[in-house]
C-alpha positions in Angstrom: 37.3 54.2 61.1 34.8 52.5 58.8 31.5 50.4 60.1 30.2 47.5 58.2 27.2 47.5 55.7 24.0 48.1 56.9 21.0 45.4 57.0 19.7 45.2 53.1 16.3 44.0 52.3 17.1 42.5 48.8 19.9 40.2 48.0 22.9 41.8 45.9 23.4 40.4 42.5 26.6 37.6 42.5 29.9 39.1 41.5 29.8 39.6 37.5 33.7 39.9 36.9 36.9 39.3 38.7 37.0 42.9 40.2 34.0 42.8 41.8 34.7 38.9 43.3 38.0 40.4 44.9 36.1 43.2 46.3 33.1 40.5 47.9 35.7 38.6 49.1 37.7 41.2 51.0 34.9 42.8 52.5 33.8 39.4 53.9 37.5 38.9 55.2 37.3 42.0 56.7 34.2 41.4 58.8 35.7 38.0 59.3 38.7 38.7 60.9 37.5 41.5 63.4 34.9 38.6 64.4 37.6 36.1 65.0 39.6 38.5 67.1 36.5 39.2 69.3 35.4 35.4 69.5 38.8 34.2 70.4 39.5 37.5 72.9 42.8 38.2 71.3 42.0 41.9 72.7 39.8 42.8 75.6 36.2 42.3 74.4 35.1 45.8 75.6 37.2 47.4 72.9 34.8 45.9 70.0 31.9 47.6 68.7 28.7 45.7 68.0 27.7 46.1 64.4 26.0 44.3 61.6 27.4 43.0 58.2 25.2 41.0 55.6 22.3 41.3 58.3 24.0 39.4 61.0 25.4 41.1 64.1 29.1 41.1 64.3 31.9 43.1 66.5 34.3 45.6 65.1 37.6 46.4 66.8 37.8 50.1 67.9 41.6 50.2 67.7 42.6 52.3 64.6 45.6 50.6 64.1 44.0 47.5 64.4 41.5 48.6 61.9 44.4 50.2 59.7 46.3 47.0 59.4 43.4 44.4 58.8 42.2 47.0 56.1 45.6 47.0 54.7 45.7 43.4 54.4 42.3 43.0 53.1 43.4 45.3 50.1 46.9 43.4 49.8 44.7 40.2 49.4 42.6 41.7 46.9 45.8 42.8 44.9 46.6 39.1 44.8 43.6 38.0 43.9 43.4 40.5 40.7 46.7 39.1 40.2 45.6 35.3 39.8 48.6 34.4 42.8 46.6 33.4 45.7 45.4 29.9 46.6 44.7 30.4 50.3 44.5 33.2 53.0 45.0 32.1 56.9 44.6 34.2 59.9 47.1 33.0 62.5 46.8 33.5 66.3 50.0 33.2 68.3 51.2 33.3 71.6 53.1 36.6 72.5 55.3 34.7 75.1 56.6 31.7 72.9 55.9 33.4 69.2 53.9 29.7 68.7 51.1 29.8 66.6 47.8 28.4 68.7 45.1 28.7 66.1 44.7 29.0 62.2 41.4 30.2 60.0 42.2 28.9 56.7 40.2 30.1 53.8 41.0 28.1 50.7 40.6 30.2 47.9 42.0 27.6 45.2 38.5 27.5 43.6 38.7 31.1 42.4 38.9 31.9 38.7 42.0 32.9 37.4 41.7 36.0 35.1 44.5 37.8 33.1 44.7 41.1 34.6 43.5 43.2 31.4 40.3 41.3 31.9 39.7 41.8 35.5 36.6 44.1 34.6 35.1 41.6 31.5 32.0 39.8 32.9 32.7 36.0 33.4 30.1 35.4 30.9 31.6 37.5 28.4 34.6 35.6 28.9 32.9 32.2 28.7 31.5 33.5 24.9 34.8 34.8 23.8 37.2 32.0 22.6 40.0 34.2 22.2 40.1 34.9 25.9 41.4 31.5 26.8 43.5 32.0 29.8 47.2 31.0 30.2 47.2 31.2 33.9 45.5 27.7 34.6 41.6 27.5 35.7 39.7 29.3 33.0 36.3 30.8 33.8 35.2 29.0 30.3 36.4 25.6 31.5 33.9 25.8 34.3 30.8 24.9 32.2 27.6 26.5 32.4 27.0 28.5 35.5 23.8 27.7 37.7 21.2 30.0 37.8 21.7 33.1 39.5 19.5 32.7 42.4 22.1 32.2 45.1 21.7 35.2 48.1 25.7 35.7 48.6 25.2 37.7 51.9 23.1 34.9 53.1 26.1 32.7 52.2 28.2 34.9 54.2 25.8 35.4 56.9 25.7 31.5 57.2 29.3 31.3 57.2 29.8 33.9 60.2 27.3 32.0 62.1 28.9 28.7 61.5 32.6 30.4 62.6 30.8 31.4 65.7 29.7 27.7 66.6 32.9 26.4 65.5 35.0 29.1 67.9 32.6 27.9 70.5 33.8 24.1 70.2 37.6 25.0 70.3 39.6 24.6 73.3 40.2 28.0 75.2 43.1 29.8 74.7 45.8 30.1 77.6 44.5 32.3 80.3 48.1 33.3 81.1 49.3 34.6 78.0 48.4 37.5 75.6 48.1 37.0 71.6 48.9 38.5 68.4 47.6 37.6 64.8 49.3 37.6 61.6 47.7 37.4 58.2 49.4 35.0 55.6 48.6 34.0 52.2 49.7 31.0 50.0 50.6 31.5 46.3 50.4 29.1 43.2 53.4 26.9 42.4 54.0 29.1 39.2 53.7 32.4 41.2 56.6 34.4 42.8 56.3 35.3 46.2 54.9 39.0 46.4 57.3 40.3 48.6 59.4 43.5 47.7 63.2 44.3 48.3 62.6 47.7 50.1 61.1 48.6 53.2 58.5 50.4 51.4 57.7 47.6 49.2 57.3 45.0 51.8 53.5 44.4 51.9 54.5 40.9 52.4 57.1 39.1 54.5 58.3 35.9 52.8 58.1 32.7 55.2 61.4 31.5 55.9 61.5 27.7 54.5 61.0 24.9 57.1 60.0 27.6 59.7 56.4 27.9 58.4 54.4 24.9 57.1 50.8 26.0 55.8 50.4 23.6 52.9 46.9 22.6 53.3 46.7 24.0 49.9 50.1 22.6 48.4 51.6 25.9 47.8 55.4 26.3 47.6 54.9 29.8 49.6 53.8 31.3 52.7 54.2 35.0 53.3 52.7 37.3 56.0 51.5 40.8 56.1 53.7 43.1 57.1 52.7 45.3 60.3 53.8 48.9 60.8 56.4 49.7 63.7 53.6 51.6 65.6 51.0 48.7 65.6 49.8 48.0 68.9 51.1 44.2 68.7 54.7 45.9 68.0 55.0 48.9 70.4 58.2 48.1 71.4 59.5 46.8 68.1 61.0 48.7 65.4 61.0 45.8 62.7 57.9 43.1 62.2 58.6 40.2 64.1 59.7 36.9 62.2 56.6 34.8 61.0 55.2 32.5 63.4 56.5 28.7 63.1 53.8 26.4 62.4 54.1 22.7 63.3 53.8 20.3 60.4 51.5 18.4 62.7 48.0 19.5 63.2 46.0 18.4 66.6 42.5 19.6 65.6 40.7 20.7 62.4 37.1 21.9 62.5 35.6 22.4 59.1 33.2 25.8 58.9 31.6 25.9 55.9 32.1 25.8 51.9 30.6 28.7 49.7 29.5 28.3 46.1 28.2 31.2 44.7 28.6 31.7 41.0 32.5 32.0 40.3 33.0 32.8 44.2 34.0 29.4 45.6 35.8 29.2 48.8 35.9 27.0 51.9 36.7 27.8 55.6 38.1 25.9 58.6 39.9 26.1 61.7 43.2 24.4 62.7 44.4 24.1 66.3 48.1 23.4 66.7 49.3 20.6 68.6 51.6 23.4 70.9 48.4 24.9 72.0 47.5 21.7 74.1 50.8 21.8 76.0 49.8 25.2 77.3 47.9 25.7 80.9 44.5 26.8 80.1 43.4 26.6 83.9 
């Protein structure tokens, strides 16, 4: 089990290439998932350790299987960022009793640059200066114009996101007290990208959502896929195969904005959605 970063005194530089951008975001995603699970009491709060990330107090699950799943999901998300296929990541909290989604934590990544796989280690400045590096994937770094001065503290941006996330969670309707919960990591891919799902069990990092059963279209992506869990995951101790992706209602009862981050080429937006069926569950 790994712990998060220790406090730092000097701001780190902004990601200079696509590989560094993917690593920065996946680190933040890992911290955010642990914090969401703690804030929403998906697992008992006593199973979380107090740690610090981005010089901000957060919590981290102590359960090895939960940590492994989150780390594997973050790595898989980073792979899709490098491939330029992803537009959004969602953390969906669902009822174990009904398999219905109750809350969705959405990270909109449609503002991320798209870089050919062979140039993920080339700096963004080099790609802007090289006319031969015009991307065939869509949004190119060179089309963004001049970058703002590099005075943005990315860790301060992430720290503010975590603070706003805690504030947003405090305003949400409590989850039902007489239920237990699970969570799923889902991604949305671009219209011109194939769903990243394998044909064999070993290749099934992601499971393609069945049409009509999962509706996560905030970023107008045609595919939603969820991260496969291992059979010995604590959420599936009595199941050999992963459960089907949760059904997500087309209607949304409530959306709570969290924060928008613009730090160089790393541009994302985070918000929380509460599903309509959440309010049909008893909370007393």
